[in-house]
C-alpha positions in Angstrom: 60.3 -80.2 71.1 62.2 -79.9 74.5 65.4 -79.2 72.7 63.7 -76.5 70.5 62.1 -75.0 73.6 65.5 -74.8 75.4 67.1 -73.3 72.3 64.5 -70.6 72.0 64.7 -69.8 75.7 68.5 -69.4 75.4 68.7 -67.5 72.1 65.6 -65.4 72.0 63.9 -64.9 75.3 66.7 -64.9 77.9 68.4 -61.8 76.4 65.1 -60.0 76.7 64.5 -61.1 80.3 61.6 -63.4 79.4 60.6 -66.9 80.3 59.1 -69.3 77.8 56.1 -71.2 79.3 54.2 -72.6 76.3 55.0 -73.5 72.7 53.2 -74.9 69.8 54.4 -75.7 66.2 51.8 -74.2 63.8 51.2 -73.0 60.3 48.6 -70.7 58.8 45.4 -72.6 57.9 44.4 -72.9 54.3 47.7 -71.6 52.9 51.0 -73.0 51.8 52.5 -74.5 54.9 55.2 -72.5 56.4 56.0 -73.8 59.9 56.6 -71.4 62.8 56.2 -71.4 66.5 53.7 -69.7 68.8 55.3 -69.0 72.2 53.6 -67.9 75.4 56.1 -65.8 77.5 56.2 -63.8 80.7 58.8 -61.1 81.7 61.0 -61.8 84.7 60.7 -58.2 86.0 57.6 -56.8 87.6 55.1 -55.7 86.5 54.8 -59.0 84.6 53.9 -58.6 80.9 52.4 -61.7 79.2 53.0 -62.0 75.4 52.3 -64.3 72.5 55.4 -64.3 70.2 55.5 -65.7 66.7 59.0 -67.2 66.1 60.2 -68.3 62.6 63.3 -70.0 61.4 65.5 -67.7 59.4 65.9 -68.4 55.6 69.6 -67.5 55.7 70.8 -69.7 58.5 69.9 -72.2 61.1 68.7 -69.8 63.8 65.3 -68.5 64.9 64.1 -64.9 65.0 61.0 -63.0 66.3 58.6 -62.2 63.6 55.6 -60.8 65.4 54.5 -60.1 69.0 51.1 -59.6 70.6 50.2 -58.6 74.1 48.0 -61.2 75.8 45.7 -58.4 77.1 44.9 -57.7 73.5 43.6 -61.3 73.0 39.8 -61.3 73.2 38.9 -64.9 72.2 40.5 -68.4 71.8 38.4 -70.6 69.5 39.4 -74.4 69.6 36.9 -75.2 66.7 35.6 -78.4 68.3 35.5 -79.4 72.0 34.5 -83.1 71.4 36.7 -84.2 68.5 40.4 -83.9 68.0 41.0 -81.0 65.7 44.4 -79.3 65.3 42.9 -76.0 64.1 42.3 -73.1 66.4 41.8 -69.3 66.1 43.3 -66.4 68.2 41.3 -63.1 68.1 43.6 -60.1 68.5 43.0 -56.9 66.5 42.0 -59.4 63.8 41.4 -63.2 63.6 44.5 -65.4 63.1 43.7 -68.9 62.0 46.3 -71.6 62.9 46.9 -75.3 62.2 48.9 -77.1 65.0 51.2 -80.0 64.2 49.2 -82.1 66.7 46.1 -81.8 68.8 48.1 -82.5 72.0 50.4 -79.5 71.3 47.3 -77.4 70.6 45.7 -78.4 73.9 48.8 -77.9 75.8 49.2 -74.4 74.4 45.6 -73.4 75.0 45.9 -74.7 78.6 48.9 -72.6 79.1 47.1 -69.6 77.7 44.1 -70.3 80.1 46.4 -70.4 83.1 48.1 -67.2 82.2 44.7 -65.6 81.7 43.5 -66.9 85.1 46.6 -65.6 86.9 47.4 -62.2 85.2 44.3 -61.1 83.2 41.5 -62.1 85.7 39.6 -64.2 83.1 39.5 -61.5 80.5 40.0 -63.9 77.6 37.0 -65.8 76.3 37.6 -69.5 75.4 35.2 -71.0 72.8 34.8 -74.7 71.8 37.3 -75.8 74.5 36.8 -78.9 76.6 35.9 -78.1 80.2 38.3 -80.9 81.3 41.1 -79.1 79.6 40.3 -75.7 81.2 39.5 -76.9 84.7 38.0 -73.5 85.2 35.7 -74.1 88.2 36.8 -77.5 89.6 37.0 -77.3 93.5 38.6 -80.7 94.1 42.0 -80.8 95.9 43.5 -82.9 93.2 42.6 -80.5 90.5 43.8 -77.6 92.6 47.0 -79.3 93.4 47.6 -79.9 89.7 46.8 -76.3 88.9 48.7 -75.2 91.9 51.6 -77.3 90.9 51.6 -75.8 87.5 51.3 -72.3 89.0 54.1 -73.0 91.5 56.1 -74.5 88.7 55.6 -71.3 86.8 56.6 -69.2 89.8 59.4 -71.5 91.3 61.1 -72.2 88.0 64.3 -70.2 87.9 67.5 -70.6 85.9 70.8 -71.3 87.6 72.9 -68.3 88.1 76.5 -68.1 86.9 77.8 -68.7 90.5 75.6 -71.8 90.9 76.8 -73.2 87.5 80.4 -72.7 88.6 79.9 -74.5 91.9 78.2 -77.5 90.3 80.9 -77.7 87.7 83.5 -77.7 90.6 81.8 -80.5 92.4 81.6 -82.5 89.2 85.3 -82.0 88.6 86.1 -83.4 92.1 84.2 -86.5 91.2 85.5 -87.9 87.9 82.6 -90.3 87.5 79.9 -87.6 88.0 79.0 -87.6 84.4 79.5 -91.3 83.6 77.8 -92.6 86.7 75.2 -90.1 87.9 73.7 -92.5 90.5 77.0 -93.0 92.2 77.5 -89.2 92.2 74.1 -88.7 93.8 74.7 -91.3 96.4 78.0 -89.7 97.4 76.2 -86.3 97.7 73.5 -87.9 99.9 76.1 -89.5 102.3 77.9 -86.1 102.7 74.5 -84.5 103.4 73.8 -87.1 106.2 77.2 -86.4 107.7 76.4 -82.7 107.8 73.0 -83.2 109.4 74.5 -85.4 112.2 77.1 -82.7 112.9 74.3 -80.1 113.2 72.3 -82.2 115.6 75.3 -82.9 117.9 76.0 -79.1 117.9 72.5 -78.4 119.0 72.5 -81.0 121.7 75.8 -79.6 123.1 74.3 -76.1 123.4 71.2 -77.3 125.4 72.8 -76.2 128.7 73.4 -72.8 127.4 69.8 -72.6 126.3 68.6 -73.5 129.8 70.7 -70.7 131.3 69.3 -68.3 128.7 65.7 -69.3 129.5 66.3 -68.6 133.3 67.7 -65.2 132.5 64.6 -64.4 130.4 62.3 -65.4 133.3 64.1 -63.0 135.7 63.9 -60.3 133.1 60.2 -60.8 132.8 59.8 -60.4 136.6 61.6 -57.1 136.5 59.4 -55.9 133.7 56.3 -56.7 135.7 57.7 -54.6 138.7 58.4 -51.7 136.4 55.0 -51.8 134.9 53.4 -51.6 138.3 55.3 -48.5 139.2 54.5 -46.9 135.9 50.8 -47.5 136.4 50.9 -45.7 139.8 52.8 -42.8 138.3 50.2 -42.6 135.5 47.3 -42.4 138.0 49.0 -39.5 139.8 49.7 -37.7 136.5 46.1 -38.1 135.4 44.9 -36.2 138.5 47.4 -33.4 137.8 46.4 -33.3 134.2 42.7 -32.8 135.1 43.7 -29.9 137.4 45.8 -28.2 134.7 42.9 -28.5 132.2 40.6 -26.7 134.6 43.2 -23.9 135.2 43.7 -23.6 131.4 40.0 -23.4 130.8 39.7 -20.7 133.4 42.6 -18.7 131.9 41.1 -18.9 128.4 37.7 -17.6 129.6 39.5 -14.6 131.3 41.5 -13.9 128.2 38.3 -13.9 126.1 36.6 -11.5 128.5 39.6 -9.1 128.4 39.7 -9.3 124.6 36.0 -8.5 124.3 36.3 -5.6 126.8 39.2 -4.2 124.7 37.3 -4.4 121.5 34.2 -2.8 123.1 36.4 0.0 124.3 37.9 0.5 120.9 34.5 0.6 119.2 33.3 3.2 121.8 36.4 5.3 121.3 36.0 5.1 117.6 32.4 6.3 117.7 33.2 9.0 120.2 36.2 10.3 118.2 34.7 10.2 114.7 31.0 10.8 115.3 31.2 13.7 117.7 30.8 17.3 116.4 31.8 20.2 118.6 29.3 22.8 119.8 31.2 25.5 118.0 30.9 23.7 114.7 27.2 23.1 115.3 26.7 26.8 116.1 28.6 27.8 112.9 26.5 25.6 110.7 23.2 26.8 112.2 24.0 30.6 112.7 27.4 31.3 111.2 27.9 34.6 109.4 28.3 34.0 105.6 29.4 37.6 104.8 32.5 38.1 107.0 35.8 36.4 106.3 35.9 34.9 109.8 32.4 33.6 109.6 33.1 32.0 106.2 36.3 30.4 107.6 34.3 29.0 110.6 31.6 27.7 108.3 34.2 26.0 106.1 35.8 24.3 109.1 32.4 23.2 110.5 31.3 21.9 107.1 34.4 19.9 106.6 34.1 18.4 110.1 30.4 17.6 109.5 31.3 15.9 106.2 34.1 13.9 107.9 31.6 12.7 110.5 29.0 11.7 107.9 31.5 9.8 105.8 32.9 7.7 108.6 32.8 4.0 107.6 30.8 2.2 110.3 31.3 -1.4 111.1 28.4 -3.9 110.7 26.0 -3.4 113.6 26.9 0.2 114.4 23.9 1.5 112.6 21.6 -0.4 115.0 22.9 1.5 118.0 20.5 4.2 119.2 23.3 6.7 119.9 24.6 6.3 116.3 21.1 6.7 114.9 20.6 9.9 116.9 24.0 11.3 115.7 23.2 10.5 112.1 19.8 12.3 112.3 21.6 15.3 113.9 24.2 15.3 111.1 21.5 15.1 108.4 19.6 18.0 109.9 22.7 20.1 110.2 23.6 19.3 106.6 20.2 20.3 105.3 20.1 23.5 107.4 23.5 24.7 106.3 22.9 23.8 102.7 19.7 25.8 102.7 21.4 28.8 104.3 24.4 28.7 101.9 22.1 28.3 98.8 19.9 31.2 99.8 22.9 33.5 100.5 24.7 32.7 97.2 21.4 33.0 95.3 21.1 36.5 96.6 24.7 37.3 95.6 24.1 36.1 92.1 20.8 37.9 91.7 22.2 41.2 93.0 25.2 41.0 90.6 23.0 40.2 87.7 20.8 43.2 88.3 23.7 45.5 89.3 23.8 48.5 86.9 26.8 50.2 88.4 29.2 48.6 85.9 28.0 49.9 82.5 29.9 50.4 79.3 29.5 54.2 79.4 32.5 54.4 81.6 34.6 52.5 79.1 33.4 54.0 75.8 36.4 56.2 75.1 39.0 53.4 75.4 36.7 50.6 74.2 37.2 48.2 77.1 35.0 45.7 78.8 34.2 45.9 82.5 36.3 43.7 84.7 34.6 41.2 87.0 37.7 40.3 89.1 36.3 41.9 92.3 33.2 39.7 92.1 35.3 36.6 91.3 37.6 37.4 94.3 34.6 37.8 96.6 32.9 34.6 95.4 36.1 32.5 95.5 35.9 32.7 99.3 33.0 30.3 99.1 34.8 27.8 96.8 35.4 25.2 99.6 31.7 25.6 100.6 30.7 25.0 97.0 32.8 21.8 97.0 31.1 20.7 100.2 27.7 21.4 98.7 28.7 19.5 95.6 29.6 16.4 97.7 26.5 16.6 100.0 23.6 18.2 98.1 24.1 17.7 94.4 20.7 19.1 93.5 21.3 22.4 95.4 24.7 22.6 93.8 23.3 22.2 90.3 20.6 24.7 91.1 23.2 27.3 92.2 25.2 26.7 89.0 22.0 27.3 86.9 21.2 30.5 88.8 24.7 31.8 88.3 24.7 31.0 84.6 21.2 32.6 84.2 22.0 35.9 85.8 25.6 36.2 84.6 24.6 35.5 81.0 22.2 38.5 81.2 24.9 40.7 82.6 27.5 39.6 80.0 25.0 39.8 77.1 24.2 43.4 78.1 27.9 44.4 78.4 29.0 42.5 75.3 26.3 44.1 73.1 27.1 47.6 74.4 30.8 46.8 73.8 30.3 45.7 70.2 27.9 48.6 69.5 30.7 51.0 70.4 33.2 49.0 68.4 30.9 49.2 65.3 30.5 52.9 65.8 34.2 53.5 66.1 34.8 51.2 63.1 32.4 53.2 60.9 33.8 56.6 62.0 31.0 58.2 64.0 27.7 56.9 65.3 25.7 59.1 63.0 27.7 58.2 59.9 27.5 54.6 60.8 23.8 54.7 61.2 23.4 56.6 58.0 25.6 54.4 55.8 25.2 51.0 57.4 21.8 51.1 59.2 22.9 50.5 62.8 19.7 50.6 64.9 19.9 50.6 68.7 22.2 48.2 70.5 21.2 45.1 68.4 24.1 45.8 66.0 22.2 44.5 63.0 23.1 45.8 59.5 20.5 47.0 57.2 20.4 48.7 53.9 20.9 47.5 50.3 24.1 46.7 48.5 24.8 48.3 45.2 25.9 45.9 42.6 29.2 46.2 40.8 29.0 47.6 37.3 31.0 46.0 34.6 34.1 48.1 33.8 35.1 49.3 30.5 38.7 50.4 29.8 38.5 54.0 28.6 42.1 54.7 28.3 45.3 54.8 30.2 44.4 58.0 32.1 41.5 56.3 34.0 43.1 52.8 34.2 44.5 53.2 37.7 41.3 54.1 39.5 39.4 51.4 37.7 42.0 48.8 38.7 41.4 49.6 42.4 37.7 49.1 42.1 38.4 45.7 40.6 39.9 44.5 43.9 37.3 46.1 46.1 34.8 43.3 47.0 32.7 45.5 49.3 30.1 48.2 48.6 32.4 51.2 49.0 35.0 52.4 46.5 38.5 51.6 47.5 39.5 55.2 46.6 37.5 56.4 49.6 39.7 54.3 51.9 43.3 54.7 52.6 45.9 52.9 54.6 45.1 55.0 57.7 41.5 53.8 57.6 42.5 50.2 57.3 45.1 50.6 60.1 42.4 52.1 62.3 40.1 49.1 61.6 43.0 46.7 62.4 43.6 48.4 65.7 39.8 48.3 66.6 39.5 44.7 65.7 42.6 43.8 67.7 41.3 45.8 70.6 38.0 43.8 70.5 39.8 40.5 70.5 42.2 41.6 73.2 39.3 42.5 75.5 37.4 39.3 74.9 40.3 37.0 75.4 41.1 37.8 79.1 37.4 38.1 79.9 36.6 34.6 78.7 39.7 33.1 80.2 39.1 34.8 83.6 35.5 33.6 83.6 36.3 30.0 82.7 39.1 29.9 85.3 36.6 31.3 87.9 33.9 28.7 87.0 36.4 25.8 87.3 37.7 27.0 90.7 34.4 28.2 92.2 32.3 25.2 91.1 35.3 22.8 91.6 35.2 21.6 88.0 38.6 20.3 87.0 39.6 21.4 83.5 43.0 19.6 83.4 42.2 16.2 84.8 43.8 14.5 81.8 46.5 15.7 79.4 44.9 16.3 76.1 46.6 17.0 72.7 46.0 20.4 71.2 42.9 20.7 69.1 43.5 20.7 65.4 43.4 24.2 63.8 39.9 24.7 62.5 39.7 23.8 58.8 38.3 26.5 56.7 37.0 27.0 53.3 39.3 26.2 50.4 39.8 28.9 47.7 37.2 27.3 45.4 34.5 28.1 47.9 33.9 24.7 49.3 33.3 24.5 53.0 34.9 21.5 54.7 33.4 20.5 58.1 35.7 21.1 61.1 37.7 18.2 62.1 35.8 16.5 65.0 37.9 15.4 68.0 39.2 11.9 68.0 36.9 9.4 69.4 39.4 8.3 72.0 39.9 12.0 73.1 36.1 12.5 73.4 35.7 9.4 75.5 38.5 10.6 77.9 36.8 14.0 78.6 35.2 14.0 82.0 31.7 15.2 82.7 33.1 18.1 84.7 34.9 19.4 81.6 31.7 19.1 79.7 29.9 21.1 82.4 32.5 23.9 82.2 32.0 24.1 78.4 28.2 24.0 78.8 28.3 26.8 81.3 30.6 29.0 79.2 28.4 28.5 76.1 25.4 29.7 78.0 27.1 32.6 79.7 28.8 33.9 76.5 26.2 32.8 74.0 26.1 36.2 72.3 29.9 36.5 71.7 30.0 34.4 68.5 26.9 36.2 67.1 28.3 39.7 67.9 31.7 38.8 66.4 30.2 37.5 63.2 28.1 40.8 63.0 31.3 42.9 63.5 33.1 40.9 60.9 30.2 41.4 58.4 30.4 45.1 59.0 34.1 45.3 58.5 33.8 43.2 55.3 31.0 45.5 54.1 33.1 48.6 54.7 36.1 47.2 52.8 36.6 43.7 51.6 40.4 44.1 52.3 39.5 44.0 56.0 39.1 40.3 55.6 42.9 40.1 55.3 43.5 41.9 58.5 40.8 39.9 60.3 42.2 36.6 59.0 45.6 37.4 60.4 44.4 38.7 63.8 41.9 35.9 64.3 44.4 33.2 63.4 46.9 34.6 65.9 44.3 34.7 68.7 43.1 31.2 67.9 46.7 30.0 68.0 47.3 31.8 71.3 44.1 30.4 72.9 44.9 26.9 71.9 48.4 27.1 73.5 46.8 28.3 76.7 44.0 25.7 76.8 43.0 23.7 73.6 39.7 22.7 75.1 38.7 26.2 76.3 35.5 27.9 75.3 37.6 30.8 73.9 39.6 28.5 71.6 36.4 26.8 70.3 34.5 30.0 69.7 37.4 31.8 68.0 37.9 28.8 65.9 34.3 28.9 64.7 34.5 32.6 64.0 37.8 32.0 62.1 35.8 29.9 59.7 33.6 32.9 58.9 36.6 35.1 58.4 38.2 32.6 56.1 34.9 32.4 54.2 34.9 36.2 53.7 38.6 36.0 52.6 37.7 33.4 50.0 34.7 35.5 48.8 37.1 38.4 48.4 39.4 36.3 46.2 36.5 34.8 44.2 35.1 38.3 43.6 38.5 39.5 42.4 38.6 36.7 39.9 35.0 37.3 38.8 35.7 40.9 38.1 38.7 40.0 36.1 36.5 37.8 33.9 34.0 40.6 33.5 36.5 43.2 32.3 35.6 44.7 28.9 38.0 46.7 26.7 37.3 49.6 24.4 37.7 49.1 20.7 38.8 52.7 20.1 41.6 53.1 22.6 44.8 51.2 23.3 44.8 48.7 26.1 48.1 49.3 28.0 48.4 47.8 31.5 45.2 46.1 32.4 43.4 47.3 35.6 43.4 43.8 37.2 47.1 43.5 36.7 47.8 46.7 38.7 45.1 45.6 41.1 46.9 42.3 41.7 50.1 44.4 42.4 48.3 46.5 45.0 46.7 43.4 46.5 50.0 41.6 46.8 51.8 44.7 48.3 49.0 45.1 50.9 48.8 41.3 51.6 52.6 41.1 52.1 52.5 43.9 54.6 49.5 42.3 56.5 50.7 38.7 56.5 54.3 39.3 57.5 55.1 36.6 60.2 51.4 35.5 60.2 50.4 31.9 61.2 48.1 31.4 58.2 50.6 32.2 55.4 49.4 29.1 53.6 46.0 30.6 53.0 47.5 33.6 51.3 49.8 31.5 49.2 46.8 29.5 47.9 45.0 32.8 47.1 48.1 34.1 45.3 48.3 31.0 43.1 44.6 31.2 42.2 44.7 34.9 41.5 47.8 34.8 39.4 46.4 32.0 37.3 43.3 34.1 36.8 45.4 37.1 35.8 47.4 35.1 33.3 44.3 33.6 31.7 42.4 37.0 31.5 45.4 38.8 30.1 45.5 36.4 27.2 41.7 36.7 26.9 41.9 40.5 26.6 44.9 40.3 24.3 42.9 38.0 21.9 39.9 40.4 22.0 42.0 43.6 21.5 41.5 45.3 18.1 43.3 48.6 18.6 46.4 47.3 20.2 48.3 44.3 18.8 48.0 41.1 20.8 51.8 40.9 21.3 51.9 44.4 22.8 49.1 43.6 25.3 50.9 40.4 26.3 54.3 41.9 26.4 53.4 44.9 28.5 51.2 43.2 31.0 53.5 40.2 31.6 56.5 42.5 31.9 54.5 44.4 34.6 53.7 41.1 36.3 57.3 39.9 36.2 58.5 43.2 37.7 55.9 43.0 40.5 56.8 39.4 41.4 60.5 40.1 41.2 60.2 43.1 43.5 57.9 41.4 46.1 59.9 38.1 46.1 56.9 35.9 46.8 58.3 32.4 47.1 55.2 30.5 46.3 55.0 32.4 42.9 58.5 31.6 41.7 57.2 29.4 38.9 54.7 32.1 37.8 57.4 34.7 37.9 59.6 32.6 35.5 56.5 32.0 33.3 55.7 35.7 33.2 59.3 36.5 32.1 59.1 33.8 29.4 55.8 35.1 28.0 57.1 38.7 28.1 60.3 37.7 26.2 58.5 35.6 23.6 55.9 38.3 22.8 58.6 41.0 22.7 60.5 39.0 20.1 57.3 38.2 18.2 56.3 41.9 18.1 59.7 43.0 16.9 59.9 40.5 14.1 56.4 41.2 12.9 57.0 45.0 12.9 60.4 44.9 11.1 58.9 43.3 8.1 57.3 46.6 7.1 60.2 49.1 6.5 62.0 46.9 3.9 58.9 45.0 2.7 59.9 44.5 -1.0 63.5 43.5 0.0 62.1 41.0 2.5 59.9 39.5 -0.2 62.7 39.3 -2.7 65.1 37.5 -0.4 62.3 35.2 0.8 61.9 34.2 -2.8 65.7 33.6 -3.1 65.6 31.4 0.0 62.6 29.5 -1.4 64.5 28.7 -4.7 67.5 27.5 -2.7 65.2 25.4 -0.6 63.7 23.9 -3.8 67.1 22.6 -4.8 68.5 25.5 -7.0 72.2 26.0 -6.3 73.0 29.3 -4.7 75.3 30.5 -7.5 72.6 29.7 -10.1 69.9 31.8 -8.4 71.1 34.9 -10.3 70.1 33.1 -13.5 66.5 33.0 -12.5 64.5 35.5 -14.3 62.7 36.9 -11.3 65.8 36.9 -9.2 68.6 38.0 -11.5 71.1 40.8 -10.7 69.1 43.5 -12.4 66.0 42.7 -10.3 68.1 42.8 -7.2 69.6 46.2 -8.1 66.1 47.5 -8.8 64.8 46.4 -5.4 67.9 47.7 -3.5 67.6 51.1 -5.3 64.0 51.4 -3.9 65.5 51.5 -0.3 68.1 54.2 -0.2 69.3 55.4 3.2 66.9 58.3 3.2 63.9 56.0 2.6 65.1 53.5 5.2 65.3 56.3 7.8 61.9 57.5 6.9 60.4 54.0 7.2 62.1 53.5 10.6 60.8 56.9 11.7 57.3 55.8 10.8 57.9 52.5 12.5 59.0 54.3 15.7 55.8 56.4 15.7 53.7 53.4 15.3 55.4 51.5 18.1 55.1 54.6 20.3 51.4 54.6 19.5 51.0 50.9 20.4 52.9 51.1 23.7 51.7 52.7 26.9 53.7 55.2 28.9 53.3 53.5 32.3 55.5 50.5 31.5 58.2 52.6 29.6 59.1 49.7 27.2 59.5 52.0 24.1 63.3 52.1 24.4 63.5 48.4 25.2 61.4 47.6 22.1 63.3 50.1 19.9 66.7 48.6 21.0 65.4 45.1 20.2 64.3 46.3 16.8 67.7 47.7 16.1 69.3 44.4 16.9 66.8 42.5 14.8 67.3 45.0 11.9 71.1 44.5 12.0 70.6 40.8 12.1 68.4 41.0 8.9 70.9 43.3 7.2 73.7 40.9 7.8 71.5 38.1 6.6 70.8 39.9 3.4 74.5 40.7 2.8 75.3 37.0 3.4 72.7 35.9 0.8 74.0 38.4 -1.7 77.6 37.2 -1.2 76.5 33.5 -1.6 73.9 33.8 -4.4 75.4 36.8 -6.4 79.2 36.3 -6.0 81.5 38.8 -7.7 78.5 41.0 -8.7 79.7 43.9 -6.5 76.1 44.6 -5.5 75.7 46.1 -2.0 73.0 47.8 0.1 72.5 51.5 -0.3 73.3 52.0 3.4 75.7 50.5 5.9 75.4 49.2 9.5 76.9 52.4 10.8 74.2 54.3 8.9 71.5 52.1 10.5 72.9 52.8 14.0 72.8 56.5 13.3 69.2 56.3 12.0 68.0 54.5 15.1 69.9 56.8 17.5 68.7 60.0 15.8 65.1 58.8 15.7 65.1 57.9 19.3 66.7 61.3 20.3 64.3 63.3 18.1 61.3 61.8 19.9 
């Protein structure tokens, strides 16, 4: 076992810096016996790690290898199975129970004893030992013998150390010097002992020889100690003197510290007094200005402003903790509060009187501005009141209730003044718009200054086309959506209305902007605290009549608006609460006079909304005009819808020809007027949508009338009206209607061709039927040269049919055809020559087609027509010239 232990130490544990302390030869209990070794080891480096290693002999050679390793700290229990009897079995409890069978009980006990000692030394009795003899463990034996044994074992564990390489080389050298060292170990040991005795004797003699030197050294040490005692005595005396000096210096330092503290406190007290005197002292002049200052003169106002600012600065001084307990500070604060209340009361009463006086002032009436239709200017009042702007800011910061009361008083009296002026202004505008006051009251029921419209609206009668001579006046009434006939209004009247409406908006815009600017400056309400994006252009009704709600501001934008901006908007709404109502009333009047006015109003209102949004997107003017723009757009849509409705209600006469339909010429007039009005307008898109809807309605109703026409052929109605539409769109060059322009041209061309083909079948009717039969036989499979052998289509029948149409008869038939075409077509569109030329081309094409059939189906027959192409050209030309 010793040899194995030595081999394992050398081969396995030494390379890993471990020492082998215990070993047992075991095999697993109850299984096929495969011997292995359990080894107890410790590391040579600190901290020491204790392990149990399972070592097994390799199957491939005569050497050992590690198979499994456990930390001893993971061992929870050692079970020896039986403490009284010899039993080689034992169990080790790690993460699971390992059952072992030792080769002998003695090896088992030795290994368990080694484990116990390691447990005692390194694990502080952590492992539990079960069924182990107390004699084996020696766990609590106090005898010296047992301790010596245990201690010896422990020392053996600690003192054991392998020879180093240097030590091995020295031993080998000594053994080489003594040849019999290996053969006779006792002689070698005896020799070494003798050499050791010689060395010890030499050491003793050396020590004895140096005794004299030692005595001298001891004498010197005694003298040195005496000197040390002397020095220590002197140092003690010095220390006593320094101690007294230290006490005196401490007293001086304490005195200096107290003086410094006193000076610091005095300096701080002086600073506090200077602070209170500098920042809480109001001059007598300021006190006099606050109590008795003149609020009417510029100098008095300036003195009051300076005094109020000084008072506010004194009241807003940040006091240190404890200042408010000083009697002088309390008295000053009471004085400031009394001065603040007194001046706030004086200022409020004075401004209240100014507002009331202005609200009841009748000097500025609209009678002075009737001729030029202008609103009174309030810039003098604003200029006078702006002198009090800083005082209003002071009042806002000190007396919020009085400030809000003043703002309510201003809004109340100014709203009355503006309401009176605005109503008078709009009354004059309505009178000018209607012509004269008397005429307006007679036609439109204008009573007093309320500007309300009364009277009944005559309904539109369904129109009946009575002939081309009355077509033009009826087409105008189709586009008139109001209650007055369009024939009663001319361009001058509409231009006059446009100028009046523009004048109204031009007067309102600076009035609202000036008032809003004054409110923000006078009441110190910041309009532009944050940069806000322009408001979206108000969404208005679509052409189908649906009314989409205006786009609400973005939630984030609404949250960023300050309460001051909301207050400006609220004050403007109250002051000018009548503007939107009066504008809507004026718009209703203009729309009632002439529905075409909605076009002018849409362009003007859109321009002013765009201008107002560029100045201030959140202003009252921008919001109000945007709301009114919705009404204007609604009237515009009603105009378009009424136009379409009247198209659908058109009835045609069964006894007269149709010609150019009234709503076709009406669309032309509408487009010409709209293009003039909307040139360079911001809302061109609204007009384009109306164009598309109107033109589709025109197309649909032209086809409807053409289908219902009995006097005039359908192709003529379609041809003439679509030619007129095409000409109109080509002349006006409306880009959004390019597709409709091409469609109109296509319909005109198709129906012209259809009318020409259907009409030409009548002059040579029998000849047409004969050759149609020839073509039918050929189509059935009869060879062309064999058609002449058909009984109904032989040469004699062909000659008979051709003789029925000599040149004279053909000319007579063409003359009748010309008269009929002339009867079908209207004079306004002048399409007779175009149709007659197309008929000439078609007739020549048919003539050539007949000659070609004769040449192919009747070859060599010598049969020809009774007239030539030159004859036909002369017929068409002479007929056209004769008419």
